[in-house]
N, C-alpha and C positions, 0 to 999 in steps of 0.2 A: 833680220829682226829690226834694224833701224827704221826702215820704211814702214814696217808694220806698226811700230810704236808711234811714228809721226802721224800716220793716217788715223790710228785709233784716237790720238789726242785731238787732232784737227776736227774729227766728226763725232766727238763724244756726246754732243747734245742731240744728234740725229738718231731718233728711235727706229728709223727705218733701215739703218745700216749697222752691221756688226762686223768687226774685224777679228778674225780668228787665225791662229797660227797652228798649222798641222802639216803633216807629210801628205802630199797629194797622192802618193802611192798607197796610202792606207788611211783614208779619211774616217773621221768619227761619226759621220752622218749615216742615217739609215738609208735603205734602198728607196728609189723613186722619190727623192726629196725635192729636186729642182726642175723648173721649167726651162731654165737657161743656164748654161755654163759658159763663161768667157775665159779663155786661156790667152793671156797676153805675155807670151814669151816663156811660159812655164815649161812646156815640152822642149823648147829650144834649150833651156838651161839644163834640163835632165840629159839631153843628148850631148852635152859638152862635159858630162861628169863620168865618174866611174860606173862601169856596168850599164852603159848608156841605153842600149837597146832594151834590156830587161827593165830598167827603170821607166823608160817611156811606155813600154807595154803595160806595166802595172798602173801607170797614171791613166792611160786610156781605158783600162778595165774599170778603174774607179769612176772615171767620168760616166761611163755607160751604166754603172751600177747605181749611182746617185741621181741620174737623169730620169725624169718621168717619161713614160711612154708618150711619144709625140713631141718631146722637148727638143731643144736645139743646143748645139755646141758651136760657139763662134771662136775661131782660133786666129790670133794675130801672131804671125811668125816671120822670121827672117829666112827660114828654110824654103827650099824649093817645094812648091805645093805637092807635087807628086810624091816626094819623100815623106811628107807628113801624112798624106792621105793613106799611105800604105799601113800605117799603124791602126787606122780605123777599119780599112777594108779587110786586112788579113786576119784580124782577131774578132771582129764583131759583125757577122753577116746580118744581124737583125737591124743594123743602122741603115737608114736611107741617107746617102751622101749627096748633098747639093754640090754643084760645081765649085771647086776652089777658084777664087778670084785673086789674081796677082795684081797688086797696085804698084804702079811705078813710083819711084822716089821723086819727090818734088825737086825741080832744078833750082 
């Protein structure tokens, strides 16, 4: 909640941005709402918590529910790409998966 409050304050004058706080496993948005979803460590966090696999599966289900047809999900993760890809492949056959790209850590 700390980062949420900081970002909300920092960008309060920007009408093009909105900071909302909710559970990614049960979002308040309607279906087919977004063209793009960016996950920056959210799935990683869920996979470190209680009932990890179920929580991650619920999040991916919500991603696909709120994503418009033809939309994209960009995931930035510390996890092995094949492990994250499974959550999308196993539960959502309607998604077209682009290759996961592993980026080496800068030296």
